[in-house]
Kinemage of the C-alpha trace (Angstrom):
@kinemage 1
@onewidth
@group {chain A} dominant
@subgroup {mainchain}
@vectorlist {calphas} color= white
{ca met a 1} P -97.987 -6.497 -54.434
{ca leu a 2} L -95.552 -7.508 -51.825
{ca val a 3} L -93.649 -10.078 -54.380
{ca val a 4} L -93.598 -7.643 -56.949
{ca leu a 5} L -92.160 -4.950 -54.765
{ca leu a 6} L -89.253 -7.378 -53.594
{ca leu a 7} L -88.706 -8.574 -57.015
{ca val a 8} L -88.009 -4.836 -58.125
{ca gly a 9} L -85.917 -4.301 -55.106
{ca val a 10} L -83.816 -7.205 -55.731
{ca phe a 11} L -83.157 -6.506 -59.424
{ca val a 12} L -82.256 -2.641 -58.590
{ca thr a 13} L -80.071 -3.533 -55.390
{ca ser a 14} L -78.310 -6.232 -57.551
{ca val a 15} L -77.409 -3.413 -60.336
{ca leu a 16} L -76.175 -1.187 -57.767
{ca ser a 17} L -73.803 -3.647 -56.060
{ca gly a 18} L -72.486 -4.947 -59.434
{ca ile a 19} L -71.457 -1.295 -60.057
{ca ala a 20} L -70.279 -0.536 -56.371
{ca gly a 21} L -69.572 -3.669 -55.224
{ca met a 22} L -71.540 -2.896 -52.444
{ca ala a 23} L -74.676 -0.814 -51.258
{ca gly a 24} L -77.144 -2.836 -52.904
{ca gly a 25} L -77.267 -5.302 -50.337
{ca val a 26} L -77.831 -2.701 -47.665
{ca val a 27} L -80.904 -1.477 -49.393
{ca leu a 28} L -82.190 -4.632 -49.868
{ca leu a 29} L -81.618 -5.849 -46.024
{ca ala a 30} L -83.505 -2.683 -44.929
{ca leu a 31} L -86.578 -3.698 -47.452
{ca leu a 32} L -86.940 -6.801 -45.993
{ca ile a 33} L -86.622 -6.270 -42.488
{ca leu a 34} L -89.248 -3.636 -43.109
{ca thr a 35} L -91.412 -6.498 -44.865
{ca leu a 36} L -90.597 -9.919 -43.405
{ca pro a 37} L -89.964 -11.488 -39.991
{ca thr a 38} L -86.377 -10.665 -38.800
{ca tyr a 39} L -85.063 -14.531 -39.370
{ca ser a 40} L -86.828 -14.857 -42.649
{ca ala a 41} L -85.492 -11.417 -43.772
{ca met a 42} L -82.023 -12.598 -42.784
{ca val a 43} L -82.209 -16.070 -44.333
{ca leu a 44} L -83.813 -14.855 -47.761
{ca his a 45} L -81.383 -12.020 -47.512
{ca gly a 46} L -78.277 -14.148 -47.467
{ca leu a 47} L -79.734 -16.273 -50.130
{ca ile a 48} L -80.123 -13.387 -52.613
{ca gln a 49} L -76.979 -11.630 -51.826
{ca ala a 50} L -75.070 -15.257 -51.866
{ca met a 51} L -76.044 -15.710 -55.376
{ca ala a 52} L -75.454 -11.980 -56.308
{ca asn a 53} L -72.013 -12.137 -55.086
{ca gly a 54} L -71.267 -15.464 -56.171
{ca ser a 55} L -72.182 -14.782 -59.692
{ca arg a 56} L -70.257 -11.506 -59.564
{ca val a 57} L -67.209 -13.587 -58.534
{ca trp a 58} L -67.924 -15.614 -61.776
{ca phe a 59} L -68.364 -13.190 -64.114
{ca ile a 60} L -65.172 -11.211 -63.027
{ca arg a 61} L -63.346 -14.232 -61.458
{ca asp a 62} L -59.756 -13.545 -62.991
{ca his a 63} L -59.413 -10.503 -60.876
{ca val a 64} L -60.261 -12.249 -57.462
{ca gln a 65} L -57.486 -11.795 -55.319
{ca trp a 66} L -57.255 -15.805 -53.991
{ca his a 67} L -54.130 -15.044 -51.834
{ca leu a 68} L -56.159 -13.093 -49.575
{ca ile a 69} L -58.919 -15.684 -49.021
{ca pro a 70} L -57.178 -18.464 -46.724
{ca ser a 71} L -56.658 -15.959 -43.944
{ca tyr a 72} L -59.773 -13.995 -44.408
{ca phe a 73} L -61.666 -17.472 -43.974
{ca ile a 74} L -60.034 -18.285 -40.649
{ca gly a 75} L -61.318 -14.780 -39.182
{ca val a 76} L -64.782 -16.078 -40.394
{ca leu a 77} L -64.208 -19.451 -38.982
{ca val a 78} L -63.420 -18.369 -35.603
{ca thr a 79} L -66.311 -15.635 -35.350
{ca gly a 80} L -68.810 -18.332 -36.852
{ca val a 81} L -67.900 -20.738 -34.008
{ca ile a 82} L -68.302 -17.889 -31.237
{ca phe a 83} L -71.698 -16.937 -32.347
{ca trp a 84} L -72.910 -20.768 -32.779
{ca trp a 85} L -71.974 -21.253 -29.033
{ca ala a 86} L -73.673 -17.694 -27.976
{ca gln a 87} L -76.636 -17.622 -30.142
{ca ile a 88} L -76.725 -13.994 -30.487
{ca ser a 89} L -79.612 -11.948 -32.456
{ca trp a 90} L -80.785 -8.406 -32.430
{ca ser a 91} L -84.353 -6.888 -32.575
{ca ala a 92} L -85.003 -5.441 -36.096
{ca pro a 93} L -84.960 -1.497 -35.409
{ca val a 94} L -81.381 -2.247 -34.072
{ca ile a 95} L -80.568 -3.819 -37.021
{ca leu a 96} L -81.565 -0.985 -38.948
{ca ile a 97} L -79.626 1.395 -36.998
{ca ala a 98} L -76.373 -0.759 -36.704
{ca ile a 99} L -76.568 -0.695 -40.559
{ca gly a 100} L -76.585 3.097 -40.512
{ca leu a 101} L -73.573 3.488 -38.161
{ca phe a 102} L -71.632 0.535 -40.242
{ca ser a 103} L -72.076 2.958 -43.404
{ca trp a 104} L -69.825 5.682 -41.845
{ca leu a 105} L -66.935 3.685 -40.905
{ca pro a 106} L -65.202 4.354 -44.031
{ca val a 107} L -64.960 8.170 -43.065
{ca leu a 108} L -64.540 7.635 -39.276
{ca ile a 109} L -61.606 5.184 -39.273
{ca pro a 110} L -58.332 7.045 -40.959
{ca asn a 111} L -56.360 5.801 -43.719
{ca ser a 112} L -53.342 5.798 -41.052
{ca phe a 113} L -54.915 2.523 -39.305
{ca gly a 114} L -53.531 0.707 -42.204
{ca leu a 115} L -56.460 -1.567 -42.616
{ca asp a 116} L -54.832 -2.917 -46.142
{ca ile a 117} L -56.803 -6.571 -46.763
{ca thr a 118} L -53.521 -7.135 -48.991
{ca arg a 119} L -51.854 -8.032 -45.591
{ca lys a 120} L -52.627 -11.125 -44.522
{ca pro a 121} L -52.891 -10.680 -41.007
{ca val a 122} L -55.565 -7.501 -41.387
{ca ala a 123} L -57.143 -10.206 -43.882
{ca met a 124} L -58.158 -12.458 -40.935
{ca ile a 125} L -59.105 -8.936 -38.674
{ca cys a 126} L -61.308 -8.372 -41.906
{ca gly a 127} L -62.689 -11.966 -41.463
{ca ile a 128} L -63.397 -11.602 -37.945
{ca ala a 129} L -65.079 -8.193 -38.434
{ca thr a 130} L -67.180 -8.702 -41.336
{ca thr a 131} L -68.640 -11.610 -39.918
{ca val a 132} L -69.502 -10.283 -36.650
{ca ala a 133} L -71.399 -7.342 -38.545
{ca thr a 134} L -72.985 -10.015 -41.047
{ca leu a 135} L -74.413 -11.842 -38.180
{ca leu a 136} L -75.114 -8.751 -35.839
{ca ala a 137} L -76.530 -6.485 -38.710
{ca gly a 138} L -77.342 -8.896 -41.644
{ca thr a 139} L -74.577 -7.135 -43.907
{ca ser a 140} L -71.233 -5.687 -43.566
{ca gly a 141} L -70.608 -3.866 -47.002
{ca pro a 142} L -69.499 -0.858 -45.641
{ca leu a 143} L -67.322 -2.341 -42.834
{ca leu a 144} L -65.926 -4.245 -45.687
{ca asp a 145} L -65.091 -1.053 -47.575
{ca val a 146} L -62.966 -0.057 -44.776
{ca phe a 147} L -60.250 -2.810 -45.368
{ca phe a 148} L -59.766 -1.698 -49.209
{ca gln a 149} L -59.809 1.879 -49.104
{ca thr a 150} L -56.093 1.895 -48.520
{ca ser a 151} L -55.026 -0.820 -50.930
{ca lys a 152} L -53.520 -0.444 -54.452
{ca leu a 153} L -56.073 -3.050 -56.207
{ca thr a 154} L -57.883 -1.638 -59.228
{ca arg a 155} L -61.569 -1.554 -58.919
{ca phe a 156} L -62.130 -4.913 -60.803
{ca glu a 157} L -59.871 -6.514 -58.113
{ca ile a 158} L -61.764 -4.785 -55.250
{ca val a 159} L -65.665 -5.835 -56.580
{ca ala a 160} L -64.169 -9.215 -57.419
{ca thr a 161} L -62.509 -9.982 -53.982
{ca lys a 162} L -65.258 -8.195 -51.814
{ca ala a 163} L -67.650 -10.548 -54.053
{ca phe a 164} L -66.111 -13.941 -52.704
{ca thr a 165} L -65.505 -12.574 -49.123
{ca gln a 166} L -69.206 -11.681 -49.319
{ca thr a 167} L -70.584 -14.748 -50.363
{ca ile a 168} L -68.611 -16.382 -47.640
{ca ser a 169} L -70.307 -14.238 -45.245
{ca his a 170} L -73.905 -14.636 -46.759
{ca leu a 171} L -73.351 -18.272 -46.692
{ca val a 172} L -72.503 -18.542 -42.878
{ca lys a 173} L -75.457 -16.000 -42.220
{ca ile a 174} L -77.884 -18.680 -44.109
{ca ala a 175} L -76.923 -21.241 -42.080
{ca tyr a 176} L -76.528 -19.494 -38.703
{ca phe a 177} L -80.400 -17.798 -38.991
{ca leu a 178} L -81.460 -21.093 -40.187
{ca trp a 179} L -80.145 -23.089 -37.398
{ca leu a 180} L -81.547 -20.209 -35.032
{ca thr a 181} L -84.787 -20.840 -36.858
{ca ile a 182} L -84.997 -24.470 -36.398
{ca ser a 183} L -83.634 -24.259 -32.736
{ca leu a 184} L -86.128 -21.899 -31.298
{ca ser a 185} L -89.077 -23.392 -33.412
{ca lys a 186} L -89.690 -19.992 -35.579
{ca pro a 187} L -91.580 -20.777 -38.714
{ca leu a 188} L -89.907 -19.236 -41.902
{ca his a 189} L -92.348 -16.812 -44.086
{ca glu a 190} L -93.704 -18.114 -46.847
{ca leu a 191} L -91.445 -15.728 -49.223
{ca val a 192} L -88.603 -18.191 -48.473
{ca gly a 193} L -90.603 -20.717 -49.969
{ca leu a 194} L -88.742 -22.648 -53.124
{ca leu a 195} L -90.403 -21.068 -56.138
{ca tyr a 196} L -90.061 -17.363 -54.368
{ca val a 197} L -86.648 -18.048 -53.814
{ca ile a 198} L -85.828 -19.175 -57.079
{ca ala a 199} L -87.535 -16.031 -58.814
{ca phe a 200} L -85.581 -13.952 -56.333
{ca leu a 201} L -82.387 -15.584 -56.994
{ca leu a 202} L -82.940 -15.371 -60.946
{ca thr a 203} L -83.708 -11.526 -60.688
{ca ser a 204} L -80.447 -10.800 -58.888
{ca leu a 205} L -78.434 -12.758 -61.579
{ca ile a 206} L -79.762 -10.833 -64.111
{ca gly a 207} L -79.511 -7.698 -62.046
{ca thr a 208} L -75.734 -8.459 -61.230
{ca lys a 209} L -75.019 -9.127 -64.884
{ca ile a 210} L -76.228 -5.789 -65.948
{ca gly a 211} L -74.209 -3.999 -63.012
{ca thr a 212} L -70.934 -5.827 -63.913
{ca met a 213} L -71.303 -4.773 -67.537
{ca leu a 214} L -72.003 -0.823 -66.556
{ca leu a 215} L -68.860 -1.474 -64.094
{ca lys a 216} L -66.585 -1.185 -67.427
{ca arg a 217} L -67.796 2.337 -67.931
{ca ile a 218} L -66.488 4.055 -64.922
{ca asn a 219} L -63.091 5.044 -64.138
{ca glu a 220} L -61.109 4.209 -60.748
{ca thr a 221} L -61.554 7.894 -59.127
{ca asn a 222} L -65.408 8.112 -59.758
{ca phe a 223} L -65.904 4.324 -58.582
{ca gln a 224} L -64.422 5.168 -55.321
{ca arg a 225} L -66.181 8.318 -54.683
{ca met a 226} L -69.589 7.035 -55.727
{ca ser a 227} L -69.524 3.876 -53.729
{ca arg a 228} L -68.444 5.752 -50.282
{ca ile a 229} L -70.743 8.878 -50.852
{ca leu a 230} L -73.754 6.407 -51.767
{ca ile a 231} L -73.294 4.225 -48.820
{ca met a 232} L -73.095 6.783 -46.578
{ca ile a 233} L -76.733 8.426 -47.768
{ca leu a 234} L -78.316 5.023 -48.007
{ca gly a 235} L -76.966 3.808 -44.665
{ca thr a 236} L -78.070 7.165 -43.107
{ca ala a 237} L -81.493 6.639 -44.399
{ca val a 238} L -81.844 3.175 -43.040
{ca gly a 239} L -80.394 3.937 -39.688
{ca ile a 240} L -82.978 6.762 -38.985
{ca ser a 241} L -85.447 4.608 -39.993
{ca gly a 242} L -84.348 1.814 -37.128
{ca ile a 243} L -84.470 4.767 -34.574
{ca met a 244} L -88.202 5.984 -35.964
{ca gln a 245} L -89.105 2.202 -35.183
{ca leu a 246} L -87.293 1.549 -32.191
{ca gln a 247} L -90.079 1.334 -29.222
{ca ser a 248} L -89.530 1.999 -25.444
{ca gly a 249} L -88.389 -1.049 -23.678
{ca gln a 250} L -87.633 -3.357 -26.733
{ca ala a 251} L -84.514 -5.526 -26.092
{ca trp a 252} L -81.874 -4.406 -28.013
{ca ile a 253} L -79.964 -7.893 -28.214
{ca ala a 254} L -81.068 -11.441 -27.301
{ca phe a 255} L -79.045 -14.299 -26.156
{ca thr a 256} L -80.704 -17.519 -26.343
């Protein structure tokens, strides 16, 4: 039953991300955190999201703003090295709370901050910020949206470029949590086994294709409004779930 539940979850969230460019990853991570050990959830989520985002890039690759990627990658690289040195991880309830907080960033951070990802220095800051969010909270979609909300990019350019940056972030997350798993001698859950992973990845691919096809039916205004509202609703629900799970005396953050 757990496998069936996760397959359905992977499909629905992949469709959702294909349409909105995000949101699905937040829901899927919450589902995995609630059902699997934290490190296993992070690795499996990274694999599924890397497939979902990577395939989305391929489906609409002509719209990726490639000139922004080098600056973004510098930010990712610097942050990845710092995390590798510090070996930081959070408990599952705190991860859920962090997801909830991140979901409100597009509203809380005003447009006057000028966080336009089309500016190369901002793209590097984006790489740093989203990598921190990805390695601490497992996802950075809501935070990533902050860097696109003042840009003049079309919805296809936004979805395609977000997908590529998210693919990079999730690959870094996979490497980071696999390394933590090995260095701390923590066994991965059986659902991270080869056959299960293949099933999840194929389901993600199908869902992403359907979501990308549905994207063509949405206009620019509706796209922006729908994605922001959806992120806030889902993120808030996830954050409340984390607060309910948080037990007195449980460590919020660990340096190993």
